[in-house]
N, C-alpha and C positions, 0 to 999 in steps of 0.2 A: 554430129552429135552434139547436144547442147552442154555447157559446163553446169554443174552441180551448184545450185545457189550456197553460198556461207551463209550462216548463221551465226552471226556476230552482234556484240551489244556492250553496251558500258556496264561496267560493275560486275563480270563474271567473273565467278572461281577458277573456269578450267578453259581453256580453247583445246580441243583436240585438233592435232594436225597430221595429216596424211600426205603418202607421197600425191597422190592425184586420185580421182575417183575410176572406179572400175566401168567397164563398159556397162553391165548391169546398172550400177547407179546412175550413168549418165542416162541409160533408158527410161528408168523412173523417176530421176530428179531428187534421191535422196542419198545419202550418205550412209557407206556401209552396207549397200543393199544385196550384195551377193550372196546367197544363201549358205556359201561354203565359208564365209567370214565370221569370225566367232566375237565380234566387236560387241554387240548388243549381250550376250551372254557374258563376257567378260566384265562388261561393267555391272550388271547384276549380280553377279557371284563377287566380285569384289566389294560390293557394298556402295558402289558409286551410284547406282539407281536402286530406288526402292521396290521395283518391279521390273519385269523383263519388257523392256520397251522392242518396237519393230522399226525398222527403217524408216517407214512412211511418218513416223512419230519423230522424227529427228529434231523438227522445228519446236517441239514441245520441250526438249530439255533445256531452252533458255529458259523456262521458269525454274530450273533446278540450278539455274546457274552455270551452265555448259554452252559451249559453242562449237561451233566445226569450221573448218577451213583447210585448203590441202596447199601445199608450195607448187604445185602446178594444176592447175583448173580444169586442163583438157582429159577426156577421160581416154583412157589406154587398156588394153588388155593386160600390160603389166609395166612395172615401173622402169624395165629394160627399154620401153618404147619413147621415154622422156629424152627430149634433146637437152643438149648442154647449155643451149640459147634460153631454153625453156626455165632450166633450173636457175639460171642466173637472173631473168626477170623475176621466178619465181620468189628467190632469196630476196629481192629487193621490195618487193609486194607484201611478203609476209613481214618482213620488219616494219614496214608502214603500218600494216595493220596492227601488229603488236603495240607499237608506240600509240596509234590513235585509240584502241579499245582499252588497253591496260589490264588483260584478266591477270589475276594473280598468279595462275598457273599455266605454263604453255607446255600441254603434253603433247610429245613426239611419239605417233604412233608407228614406232620402228627405229632402230638405231640407224638406218639408212637415210631416214627423212631428216634427223638430227644432223648428221654427217653433211648433207647437202646443205642445211641451212647455216651450221657452225663452221664449217670448214674442219670440225673435229672427227675423226674416223676414229678414234680411240676412246670415246665416251662409253663409260660401263652404264648398268642400269640404274635408275632413279634419278633423284635429284642431282643438278650439276653444280659444280663449287661455283661456276662464274656465270654472270647474267650478261646476255649480249643485249638484251633491250633493259634498261633500267627499270626497277620495279615487278618486272616477270619473271619470275623462277622457272629455268628450264625443267623438265621431267623426260625423261627417256624411257619407254615402255617397250614392250615386245610389240611388233606389229601382231594385227589381228587374223591374218591371212591364214586361213586353214592349211597354209603348206608349211607353217614354222614348226620347227622340230625341237620345240618345248614341249613339256607337260602342260594341260590346262592349270593344273594346279600351280606351276610355277609362275606361269604368267599372271594367272590370278593373283599369286602372292605380290607381284610386282606393282599390279596396279592398285593392290590393296592399299600400299604406301601412299599413294596419293589419296585414298578415300580418307585415309586416316588424319593426313594433313589438313583438309578442309572441314573438318568435325571440330 
């Protein structure tokens, strides 16, 4: 299965960073393509997008100033299938991408993604006090997986903080 292409550019407001693509995303070549994933609904309900987008429109979000990447590029059934070596390589590559493109915000879609990137497993939701890449503010948001045990309203509220910061 092939990797899902990053959508990155200079001057972005936000780069959304996931663990890695789902098998469904790997099959269709688009981010957050699993129909049980709430990512696109969360963006819309939080005010980050003016309408409900579909996974196949992921590249269109560059026009809104939003990019996409993952800490690991290989699609898997779940994050538990990612190896320690893949995380190690992924951390290095992700830091290089963030240094290169310098988005205003790096939004980690899940605490686990941020923990793998930063080594900080105790981070809270929202904006983080320290920057790992100078000039890029880290934001930790709940995973958009349908398996998350938070209410949709709670999740949307956290993403709304990010929406308010870019207005």
